[in-house]
PLY file of the C-alpha trace (Angstrom):
ply
format ascii 1.0
element vertex 353
property float x
property float y
property float z
element edge 352
property int vertex1
property int vertex2
end_header
86.47 -21.31 -33.77
88.49 -19.37 -36.31
87.62 -19.12 -39.99
90.56 -21.30 -41.01
89.65 -24.00 -38.49
86.06 -23.98 -39.74
87.28 -24.50 -43.30
89.32 -27.53 -42.24
86.39 -28.99 -40.30
84.02 -28.49 -43.24
86.48 -30.18 -45.62
86.94 -33.26 -43.45
83.24 -33.59 -42.67
82.46 -33.40 -46.39
85.18 -35.91 -47.22
84.05 -38.39 -44.54
80.44 -38.15 -45.68
81.51 -38.72 -49.29
83.60 -41.77 -48.38
80.78 -43.05 -46.18
78.44 -42.86 -49.14
80.86 -44.80 -51.32
81.31 -47.45 -48.63
77.56 -47.64 -48.10
77.01 -48.15 -51.82
79.46 -51.07 -51.76
78.26 -52.99 -48.69
74.56 -52.37 -49.27
74.70 -54.51 -52.39
77.07 -57.08 -50.98
75.22 -57.59 -47.71
71.51 -57.04 -48.35
70.59 -58.58 -45.00
71.75 -55.41 -43.18
69.28 -52.58 -42.60
69.87 -49.16 -44.10
70.80 -47.61 -40.75
73.17 -50.49 -40.06
74.79 -49.98 -43.45
75.28 -46.27 -42.70
76.54 -46.89 -39.17
79.17 -49.40 -40.26
80.22 -47.32 -43.28
80.67 -44.20 -41.16
82.45 -46.08 -38.40
84.85 -47.71 -40.84
85.71 -44.39 -42.46
86.30 -42.67 -39.13
88.78 -45.41 -38.22
90.65 -45.01 -41.51
90.96 -41.27 -40.89
93.48 -42.18 -38.18
95.91 -42.75 -41.07
94.47 -40.35 -43.67
94.33 -37.06 -41.77
97.89 -37.04 -40.34
99.33 -38.11 -43.72
97.41 -35.36 -45.52
98.72 -32.65 -43.19
102.24 -34.07 -43.40
102.23 -33.92 -47.20
100.75 -30.42 -47.19
103.41 -29.29 -44.73
106.20 -30.79 -46.86
104.84 -29.05 -49.97
104.78 -25.74 -48.09
108.39 -26.22 -46.93
109.48 -27.16 -50.45
107.85 -24.04 -51.91
110.02 -21.96 -49.58
113.26 -23.93 -50.01
113.52 -26.16 -53.09
117.02 -27.33 -52.08
115.42 -29.65 -49.53
113.78 -31.77 -52.26
115.59 -35.04 -51.46
115.15 -34.75 -47.70
111.49 -33.81 -48.01
110.85 -36.62 -50.52
112.35 -39.19 -48.16
110.28 -37.83 -45.31
107.16 -37.97 -47.47
107.82 -41.57 -48.55
108.46 -42.58 -44.94
105.25 -40.90 -43.82
103.31 -42.53 -46.64
104.67 -45.99 -45.75
103.80 -45.44 -42.09
100.29 -44.39 -43.07
99.84 -47.59 -45.09
100.88 -49.64 -42.06
98.49 -47.75 -39.77
95.75 -48.06 -42.39
96.10 -51.83 -42.71
96.43 -52.39 -38.96
93.31 -50.29 -38.39
91.37 -52.33 -40.93
92.56 -55.67 -39.61
92.39 -55.04 -35.86
89.61 -52.45 -35.51
87.37 -52.30 -38.55
87.05 -56.05 -39.11
86.42 -57.30 -35.59
84.54 -54.35 -34.11
82.68 -52.74 -37.01
82.15 -55.29 -39.77
82.30 -58.23 -37.35
82.48 -61.39 -39.45
81.53 -59.72 -42.74
85.11 -59.34 -44.00
87.07 -62.59 -43.78
90.42 -61.35 -45.03
93.28 -63.17 -43.31
96.10 -61.02 -44.72
97.23 -57.86 -42.99
99.73 -56.72 -45.64
98.77 -58.62 -48.76
99.58 -57.07 -52.17
95.98 -56.30 -53.02
95.28 -54.93 -49.55
98.35 -52.69 -49.64
97.47 -51.43 -53.12
93.96 -50.53 -51.99
95.41 -48.69 -49.01
97.89 -46.82 -51.20
95.18 -45.71 -53.64
92.73 -44.73 -50.90
95.38 -42.68 -49.09
96.54 -41.11 -52.36
92.99 -40.05 -53.22
92.56 -38.45 -49.79
95.91 -36.65 -49.93
95.23 -35.36 -53.46
91.87 -33.93 -52.39
93.38 -32.27 -49.31
96.32 -30.80 -51.27
94.00 -29.58 -54.04
91.73 -27.91 -51.48
94.73 -26.27 -49.81
96.15 -25.02 -53.11
92.77 -23.71 -54.18
92.36 -21.87 -50.89
95.91 -20.51 -51.14
95.16 -19.24 -54.63
91.96 -17.61 -53.33
93.84 -15.95 -50.47
96.47 -14.69 -52.87
93.77 -13.29 -55.13
92.00 -11.66 -52.19
95.27 -10.17 -50.96
96.08 -8.81 -54.42
92.60 -7.31 -54.65
92.98 -5.78 -51.18
96.37 -4.30 -52.06
95.01 -2.92 -55.33
91.99 -1.46 -53.58
94.21 0.16 -50.98
96.42 1.57 -53.73
93.40 3.04 -55.50
92.07 4.44 -52.22
95.41 6.11 -51.56
95.48 7.49 -55.09
91.95 8.83 -54.72
92.82 10.54 -51.44
95.82 12.10 -53.15
93.67 13.32 -56.04
91.20 14.91 -53.65
93.97 16.48 -51.59
95.29 17.99 -54.83
91.87 19.26 -55.82
91.19 21.38 -52.75
94.42 23.45 -52.84
94.02 23.81 -56.62
90.55 25.28 -56.22
91.70 27.51 -53.36
94.68 28.75 -55.36
92.48 29.81 -58.28
90.00 31.58 -56.01
92.71 33.40 -54.08
93.99 34.72 -57.40
90.58 36.28 -57.93
90.62 37.86 -54.48
94.12 39.17 -55.13
92.97 40.80 -58.36
90.01 42.46 -56.61
92.19 43.63 -53.73
94.66 45.26 -56.11
91.79 47.18 -57.68
90.58 48.07 -54.17
87.21 46.68 -55.15
84.32 46.99 -52.70
83.47 43.40 -53.57
86.60 42.02 -51.91
85.01 41.50 -48.49
81.96 39.83 -50.06
84.18 37.50 -52.07
86.16 36.53 -48.99
82.93 35.75 -47.12
81.63 33.61 -49.98
84.95 31.87 -50.25
84.83 30.99 -46.56
81.43 29.34 -47.10
82.79 27.33 -50.01
85.83 26.29 -48.03
83.59 25.19 -45.17
81.70 23.00 -47.63
84.92 21.55 -48.99
86.29 20.80 -45.53
83.18 19.15 -44.14
81.45 17.68 -47.21
84.20 16.63 -49.60
85.42 14.01 -47.14
82.14 12.14 -47.52
81.89 9.40 -50.09
78.90 10.99 -51.80
76.55 13.91 -51.32
73.15 14.77 -52.76
72.99 16.16 -56.26
71.24 19.22 -54.80
74.30 20.05 -52.66
76.70 19.61 -55.58
74.63 21.94 -57.76
74.37 24.48 -54.91
78.17 24.43 -54.70
78.41 25.16 -58.43
75.93 28.04 -58.12
77.85 29.56 -55.21
81.12 29.25 -57.08
79.62 30.85 -60.21
78.29 33.74 -58.13
81.71 34.17 -56.60
83.44 34.27 -59.98
80.89 36.56 -61.64
81.75 39.33 -59.19
85.19 39.53 -60.78
84.05 39.67 -64.42
80.93 41.83 -64.13
79.16 42.41 -67.43
81.87 41.14 -69.78
80.98 37.54 -68.88
77.63 35.86 -69.48
76.96 32.68 -67.53
73.87 30.50 -67.98
72.98 27.47 -65.90
70.14 25.24 -67.08
68.94 22.57 -64.64
66.55 19.73 -65.38
66.70 17.46 -62.34
64.06 14.81 -61.62
65.57 13.64 -58.32
67.82 15.99 -56.37
68.39 13.33 -53.70
70.48 11.24 -56.10
73.98 10.84 -54.69
77.14 11.99 -56.43
80.83 12.22 -55.56
81.47 15.71 -54.13
83.41 18.24 -56.24
83.28 15.99 -59.32
81.69 18.74 -61.47
83.42 21.79 -60.01
86.75 21.34 -61.91
84.95 21.69 -65.24
83.36 24.96 -64.16
86.61 26.15 -62.63
88.42 25.31 -65.87
85.89 27.28 -67.91
86.57 30.40 -65.86
90.33 29.94 -65.73
90.99 29.05 -69.37
87.98 30.79 -70.89
86.78 33.95 -69.25
90.11 34.84 -67.62
91.97 34.62 -70.93
89.36 36.35 -73.11
89.85 40.00 -73.88
86.29 40.60 -75.07
82.81 39.54 -74.03
82.83 35.86 -73.15
80.31 33.25 -72.15
79.97 30.05 -70.16
76.92 27.88 -70.79
76.19 25.04 -68.37
73.52 22.38 -68.62
72.79 19.74 -65.96
70.20 17.04 -66.62
69.32 14.04 -64.46
66.81 11.31 -65.12
66.57 7.88 -63.47
70.11 8.05 -62.12
71.65 9.20 -65.42
73.43 12.54 -65.18
74.32 14.55 -68.27
76.56 17.55 -67.67
77.52 19.90 -70.49
79.61 23.03 -70.31
80.89 25.25 -73.10
82.95 28.41 -72.86
84.40 30.93 -75.27
88.16 31.09 -75.59
90.89 32.62 -77.72
93.97 31.12 -79.37
92.85 27.61 -78.55
95.57 26.24 -80.86
98.20 27.31 -78.38
96.52 25.60 -75.47
98.34 22.62 -74.08
96.74 19.24 -74.41
96.61 19.05 -70.66
94.53 21.94 -69.36
95.85 21.68 -65.82
95.58 19.75 -62.59
91.81 20.16 -62.37
90.73 18.28 -65.50
93.49 15.69 -65.29
92.51 15.06 -61.70
88.78 14.72 -62.30
89.30 12.40 -65.29
91.15 9.97 -63.05
88.54 10.28 -60.31
85.83 9.41 -62.81
87.80 6.34 -63.91
88.11 5.16 -60.31
84.63 5.90 -59.00
82.29 5.74 -62.00
83.09 2.88 -64.40
79.96 3.71 -66.38
80.71 7.20 -67.64
81.54 8.95 -70.89
83.62 12.10 -71.10
84.06 14.06 -74.31
86.28 17.14 -74.48
86.08 19.21 -77.66
88.49 22.02 -78.56
87.56 24.42 -81.30
89.03 27.63 -82.62
87.04 29.85 -80.28
85.13 27.35 -78.14
85.97 24.76 -75.53
83.27 22.28 -74.51
82.90 19.28 -72.25
80.12 16.72 -72.23
79.98 14.25 -69.35
77.48 11.46 -68.87
77.50 9.52 -65.60
75.45 6.59 -64.46
75.20 7.65 -60.81
74.17 4.12 -59.86
77.49 2.71 -61.11
79.41 4.28 -58.23
82.19 2.05 -56.92
83.43 2.65 -53.40
87.22 2.64 -53.55
0 1
1 2
2 3
3 4
4 5
5 6
6 7
7 8
8 9
9 10
10 11
11 12
12 13
13 14
14 15
15 16
16 17
17 18
18 19
19 20
20 21
21 22
22 23
23 24
24 25
25 26
26 27
27 28
28 29
29 30
30 31
31 32
32 33
33 34
34 35
35 36
36 37
37 38
38 39
39 40
40 41
41 42
42 43
43 44
44 45
45 46
46 47
47 48
48 49
49 50
50 51
51 52
52 53
53 54
54 55
55 56
56 57
57 58
58 59
59 60
60 61
61 62
62 63
63 64
64 65
65 66
66 67
67 68
68 69
69 70
70 71
71 72
72 73
73 74
74 75
75 76
76 77
77 78
78 79
79 80
80 81
81 82
82 83
83 84
84 85
85 86
86 87
87 88
88 89
89 90
90 91
91 92
92 93
93 94
94 95
95 96
96 97
97 98
98 99
99 100
100 101
101 102
102 103
103 104
104 105
105 106
106 107
107 108
108 109
109 110
110 111
111 112
112 113
113 114
114 115
115 116
116 117
117 118
118 119
119 120
120 121
121 122
122 123
123 124
124 125
125 126
126 127
127 128
128 129
129 130
130 131
131 132
132 133
133 134
134 135
135 136
136 137
137 138
138 139
139 140
140 141
141 142
142 143
143 144
144 145
145 146
146 147
147 148
148 149
149 150
150 151
151 152
152 153
153 154
154 155
155 156
156 157
157 158
158 159
159 160
160 161
161 162
162 163
163 164
164 165
165 166
166 167
167 168
168 169
169 170
170 171
171 172
172 173
173 174
174 175
175 176
176 177
177 178
178 179
179 180
180 181
181 182
182 183
183 184
184 185
185 186
186 187
187 188
188 189
189 190
190 191
191 192
192 193
193 194
194 195
195 196
196 197
197 198
198 199
199 200
200 201
201 202
202 203
203 204
204 205
205 206
206 207
207 208
208 209
209 210
210 211
211 212
212 213
213 214
214 215
215 216
216 217
217 218
218 219
219 220
220 221
221 222
222 223
223 224
224 225
225 226
226 227
227 228
228 229
229 230
230 231
231 232
232 233
233 234
234 235
235 236
236 237
237 238
238 239
239 240
240 241
241 242
242 243
243 244
244 245
245 246
246 247
247 248
248 249
249 250
250 251
251 252
252 253
253 254
254 255
255 256
256 257
257 258
258 259
259 260
260 261
261 262
262 263
263 264
264 265
265 266
266 267
267 268
268 269
269 270
270 271
271 272
272 273
273 274
274 275
275 276
276 277
277 278
278 279
279 280
280 281
281 282
282 283
283 284
284 285
285 286
286 287
287 288
288 289
289 290
290 291
291 292
292 293
293 294
294 295
295 296
296 297
297 298
298 299
299 300
300 301
301 302
302 303
303 304
304 305
305 306
306 307
307 308
308 309
309 310
310 311
311 312
312 313
313 314
314 315
315 316
316 317
317 318
318 319
319 320
320 321
321 322
322 323
323 324
324 325
325 326
326 327
327 328
328 329
329 330
330 331
331 332
332 333
333 334
334 335
335 336
336 337
337 338
338 339
339 340
340 341
341 342
342 343
343 344
344 345
345 346
346 347
347 348
348 349
349 350
350 351
351 352
C-alpha cells in the first residue's frame, strides 16, 4: 500500500469513527434499552451505509476543484457537474437511510415514513456538506504540505549544488596559489623545489580523498594546516615568522574539511607575499565542548589599497560557513599594517546540505 493510499485510508477511518461517536451519542440517550455494544454496532453500521453516498461525492468534488485550478474557464460546466453530483448523492443518501439503515440496522427504532421530506433532505445536505468540507480541507492541507516539502527539497538541492560549486572552486584556487610558489622556487633553481612538489602531492591527495567527505576530524584539519604552513615556510625562509598555538580538548570533533585553510592561505598570499620586510603570521586554534575559536593575524603593507574582497578564498569560505554552520561568528579586521580574522564556530550546529 502506497503512502498516498494509506493517508486516504487513515482519513476515512478517522472520519467514520468520529461520525460513529456522534451517532452513538445521539441514540444512546434516545434508546437507553440498547446495550453499549449494540449502540456502537448500529452507529458504525449506519455510518458505513451512508459512506456509499459520502465517499464518491467527496472525491468528485475534489476532482472538480483540481480541474478548476488548472482551467478556470470550465467554471460553469464544473459547477453544473458538481450540483448534479451533489443532488445524486442526496438521493443515494436518503434511499440508503430509508431502505437499508432503517429496516436492517435500526429495525423499528426510526419510524420515518418520508423518503425525501424537507427536513430529511436538509439533514442529508448538511451531513454531506460537512463530509465534503472535511475531505477538501484535508486534501488542500496535504497539497500545501507537499508544495512546502517540494520547495524545501528544491531549495536544499540548490544549496547542495552551490556548495559543490564552492568546493570545486576552492581546490583549484588552492592549487593555483601553491603552484605559484613552486614556480618561484623553480626559477631560483632552489634545492627545495623537489621537496615542495612532494609535499604538495600529499596535500593534493588529502584534498582529493578527504574534502569530498561531509566532515573530518579536527585533528586531520589541523594536520592539513600544519603541512600547508610547512610547505609555505620553505619559500619565505627567515623573513617570515609563523606561530601556531593549539588548545584542543577533543581532536575527534568533526569539522567541514578545508574550512580553515582559506584563512591561512589568504594570510600568506596577501600578507607575507606582499611584504617587503620581515613579516609574521600568528594562528590560534582553541576548542572546548564543541566550540571552535580560530584566530589568525598577519602583517601587511598598504592595507588601504586592498580591495574589500580579498579574493575567491575568503568569499568562498564565508558562503560555506553560512550554508553549513548557522551558529558561527566571523570578524575580519583591516588595519594599517595588520590583517586579522576571528572565527567562532559551534561545531555541533553543522547542517548537512
